[in-house]
N, C-alpha and C positions, 0 to 999 in steps of 0.2 A: 334925363338920365337913361342910359341904355338898359333895356329890358334884359334880364338874364336869359341865356339860351336854354338853360335847364333850371327849373325851380321845383323843389321837392318840399312838401309840407306835411309834417307828422305822418311819415310813411311807415306802415306796419305790414309785414308779411308773415303769416302764421301757417304752418303746415300741420296737418293732422297725422300723427304718428302713434300707432298702437293705442288709439283712443284718447290720446292727450295731445294738446297743441304745442308745437315747437316754433318759437318765433325766430325767423332768420333776420328780420329787420324790426327794430323796436323804436318807433317814434323818431325816425331820421328826418332832419331838416337840412336843406342844402341849396345854395344858389351858385351856379357856375356861369361866368361871363363869357361872351363871345371871344374866341381866340385864346382862352386859357389852355395851358398844358398841365393837366392834373395827374399826379400819381396817387392812386388809391391803394395804400399799403394795408395789408392784413393777412393773417394766416389763412390757410385753407379752411373753409367752413365758417369764415367770419361774416359772410353775407355779400361779398363783392359780386359774385356772378348773379345772385338773386337781384341785386340792385340793377345790374346791367339789363337783365331780362325785363325788369319793370320799366326802365327808361325807354327800352325799345318797344314796349307794348306787346312783348311776347307772353307776358304773364300779367295777371291783375293783382293789385295790392289788396290786402285784407281791409285796410283802412288808410286814409290819407289821399294826397293829391299830387299828381305829377304834371308839370307843364313843360312842353318842348316848344321853343320859339313862341311862347304865349298861348299855345293851344293846350287845353286840358285833355289829356289822353282819354279820360273817361267819356267825354262828350263826342270824341272823334268817331267812336264806333269801330267795329272790326275792319271795315273797308278803309276807313281813314287811317287807322294804325298801320295797316299793310302798306298803304301809299307812303306814309311817313318813313317807314323802314326802307322802302325801295328808293326814295328820293333824298331824304334828309340825313339818314344815319348809315355810316359805314362800319362794318365789323371786321376785326382782326382777331384771330384766335391762336391759342398756344399750338394747336395741332394743324394749323393752316386752313383746314376745312376746304381744300380745293376739290373739285369734282375730278376723280381719277381718270374718267374716260374722255375728258376734254383737255385740249392743249392749253398752254399758258395763255395764248391769245383768246381762245374760246371761253376760258374761265373769266377773263376780264370783260370780254364783249358781252357775256351773259348779264353782268351787272348793269351794263348800259341798256340792254334790251328790256330788263325789268323796270328800269327807270324811264323807259320810253324815249331813250336817246340812242337809237341803234346806228352809231357812226363808227365804222371800223377804224378810221384814222385816229380817233380818240383813244381806242384800246392800244393801238400800236405806239402812240405817243406816250401813253402811261407806262408801258413796258420799257420804253427807251429811258424815261425819267428815272426808273428804278434800276437802270443798268443791265437790262436783259435784252438789249437789241441783238438779234440773231438767234434768240432762243424761243421765239414766239411759237414755233411748231412743236416744241417739246412737251411731253406729258409730265405731270407731276413726278412720276416714278423715275424720270430721266433728269430730275433736278435735285440739287443738294437741299438740305433743310433751309439754309439761308436764302437760296434762290426761290424756294417755294414760298417763304415768308415775304419775299419781294413781290412775287405775283399777287399774294394776298393783299399787300399794301396798295399795289396798282389797282386791284379789283375794288378795294374800299374807296380809294380817292378818285377814281376815274369819273364817277358820276357827280363830283363836286358836292359832297354832302356838307351839312353844317357841323355835324358831330361825328367823330370817330370814337368808337368804343373798342379798346384793345384789351382783351382778356388774357393776361400772362403772355404777351406777344413774343417774349424771348425765352419762355420756360423750356422750350425744346431745343435750344441752341446753345453752343458753347459760348464762353464769355466774350471772346473776340468778335464772333459773328453777331452776338446779341448787341454789343456796343455799336457795330456798324448799322444794324437794323434800327436801333433807337435813334441814332444820329440821322439816318435817312427819314424815318417817320416824323420826327419832331421838326426837321428842316422843311419837309414838304407841307406839313400842317401849318407851320409858321408862314411860309410863302403864300399859301392859299387862304390864310385867316380862319382855318378850320379849328374848331374846339376839339381838343384831344383829351380823353380820359383813359388812363392806363391802370388796370387792376393788376396788382402784382404783390408777391411776397418778397421780392428782391429789392434791397435798398439801392442797387445799381440804377434802377429806373429813375430814382429821385433826382439824379444829376441832370436829367433831361427835362425836368418839370419846372413850371413856374410856381406851382402850388402843390403842397403835400397834405393829403388827408390820411388819417389812420382809421381803420375800421376794426372795432373790437366788439365781438358778440352782437353784431347788428346795429351798433351805434357808431356814428362818424364823429371824429375829433379833428380839429384843425391843428396841424403841426406849425408851431411858430418859429422854431429855431431853424 
């Protein structure tokens, strides 16, 4: 049987706030298989971003275990977790998070340099794939919101990661552009066999998912309908 690409066991994350603990995650268990397209639905503050930060090894759980491609994040150490982020995990954010002083090409190429694959032709090809041929030299300020999100998709996918974590990827876009972006993102992940997890409070995203999870107060429930 195929090993899940992400396995989460009894995951807790508690933050200290004014002398008392607030739990963002409360005993979450989850397995995600390779190539699944998951919509993680939940209100703002339900724990979605906390979960993403823990999967990416940007933050440490209070209790519990996270495995990415069979590797326990705890035993990987800081260096191992950084390497995992640079090579295995692609991020897409609501506010695009492009570096404003770099062109579209340079933003994508930087992702390859960090993954130790500094091949300019891969960056050019990735931008062409997302429909931005001819706009490689433009800075983020010279691109529309939809175009900036296309650069972010190219940057995330160019290094051929196993997993894409998309945090409210269409939250800053109008509905029509949001639909285009979700179509592009899900198609590209499907073609490359990349596992896609989209955190969202928009039911629109569910149309593009093969599996829907709901997050309420730090606990994950499977949507069956």
